[in-house]
C-alpha positions in Angstrom: -6.0 2.4 11.6 -5.9 -0.6 9.2 -8.8 -1.8 7.3 -10.5 -5.0 8.6 -11.3 -7.5 5.8 -13.0 -10.5 4.9 -11.6 -12.2 1.7 -13.9 -14.0 -0.2 -13.2 -17.7 -1.5 -12.8 -16.6 -4.9 -10.1 -14.4 -4.0 -8.3 -16.9 -2.2 -8.5 -19.4 -5.3 -7.5 -16.6 -7.7 -4.3 -15.9 -5.6 -3.4 -19.5 -5.2 -3.9 -20.1 -9.1 -1.3 -17.1 -10.3 1.0 -15.2 -8.7 0.6 -12.5 -11.1 -2.7 -11.0 -10.1 -4.0 -8.6 -7.5 -5.4 -11.6 -5.5 -2.2 -13.2 -4.8 -0.9 -9.7 -4.0 -3.6 -9.4 -1.4 -2.7 -12.9 -0.1 0.8 -11.8 0.5 -0.1 -8.9 2.4 -2.0 -11.2 4.9 0.6 -10.7 7.7 2.3 -7.6 6.6 -0.1 -5.0 9.0 -1.5 -3.3 6.1 -4.8 -4.8 6.9 -6.6 -7.2 9.6 -8.0 -10.4 8.3 -11.1 -11.7 9.9 -12.0 -15.5 9.6 -14.7 -17.9 11.0 -14.9 -21.6 10.9 -17.5 -21.8 8.0 -15.0 -19.9 5.9 -12.2 -21.5 6.6 -14.0 -24.8 5.8 -15.2 -23.3 2.7 -11.5 -22.3 1.8 -10.5 -25.7 2.4 -13.2 -27.5 0.5 -12.7 -25.3 -2.4 -9.2 -25.4 -2.4 -8.4 -28.8 -1.9 -11.2 -29.8 -4.8 -9.0 -27.6 -7.2 -5.7 -28.8 -5.8 -4.4 -30.2 -9.1 -5.6 -27.1 -11.2 -3.9 -24.9 -8.6 -0.8 -26.9 -8.6 -0.7 -27.2 -4.6 -0.9 -30.5 -2.5 -3.3 -30.9 0.3 -0.4 -30.4 2.7 0.5 -26.9 0.9 -3.1 -25.9 1.3 -3.2 -27.0 4.9 -0.1 -25.0 5.5 -1.4 -21.8 4.0 -4.8 -21.9 5.6 -3.0 -22.3 9.1 -0.8 -19.3 8.4 -3.9 -17.4 7.3 -5.6 -18.6 10.8 -2.6 -17.6 12.8 -2.5 -14.2 11.2 -6.3 -13.5 11.5 -8.8 -12.3 13.8 -10.9 -15.5 14.4 -14.7 -14.9 14.9 -17.5 -17.0 16.1 -21.1 -16.1 14.3 -23.7 -15.6 16.8 -26.6 -14.3 14.6 -27.9 -15.5 11.2 -29.7 -13.4 9.0 -30.8 -15.5 5.8 -31.1 -15.0 3.4 -29.8 -11.5 2.6 -27.8 -12.2 -0.3 -28.5 -13.0 -3.9 -26.4 -16.1 -3.4 -27.4 -17.6 0.0 -24.1 -19.4 -0.1 -22.4 -16.2 0.6 -24.3 -15.0 3.5 -21.7 -16.5 6.2 -19.2 -14.0 4.6 -21.5 -11.2 5.3 -22.4 -12.2 8.8 -18.9 -12.5 9.6 -17.8 -9.1 7.9 -20.8 -7.5 10.3 -19.7 -9.4 13.6 -16.2 -8.4 13.0 -16.9 -4.9 12.2 -15.1 -5.0 8.7 -14.6 -2.0 6.8 -14.4 -4.2 3.5 -15.5 -7.5 1.8 -12.8 -8.6 -1.0 -14.6 -10.3 -3.8 -15.2 -10.6 -7.4 -18.8 -11.0 -6.8 -19.4 -7.5 -6.0 -22.9 -7.3 -7.2 -23.9 -10.3 -5.3 -22.8 -8.4 -1.9 -24.8 -5.3 -2.6 -26.8 -5.4 0.5 -23.3 -5.2 2.4 -23.8 -1.4 2.4 -26.9 -1.5 4.7 -24.4 -2.7 7.1 -21.7 -0.2 6.5 -19.4 -2.9 4.8 -17.9 -1.8 1.3 -17.5 -4.6 -1.1 -14.5 -4.0 -3.4 -12.3 -6.2 -5.9 -8.7 -7.2 -5.2 -7.7 -4.6 -7.4 -9.9 -1.8 -5.7 -8.7 -3.0 -2.3 -4.9 -2.8 -3.3 -5.8 0.7 -4.5 -7.3 1.7 -1.1 -4.3 0.2 0.8 -1.9 2.5 -1.3 -3.9 5.7 -0.8 
């Protein structure tokens, strides 16, 4: 059974900035059947806002970003969040990521902010970096 995951915005941005890192490799696997991606409207809105704000540094047009996000949405398990447990995390702006992971019954949150997502283990969600997640997929 494939792991079901939520990708934190930091992973998306890192993957768009550089084609050489683990985040980019994770993004390239989105539709390859190795894991299932969970998305929600708040997370996609955050993806869009942050990536478009940084579009010049990333080297992508807003149209390119829209195309990438459309592709991710078409490949993902789209979920609505019916409950709000706030605040749970050190950074309350990340609470919606954990809420999505719990609602979608995800096994992992992939992020660079592992420390900030400590309480995720209470809900049975493992928090890993992109490098750690790739190692899980390879095993």
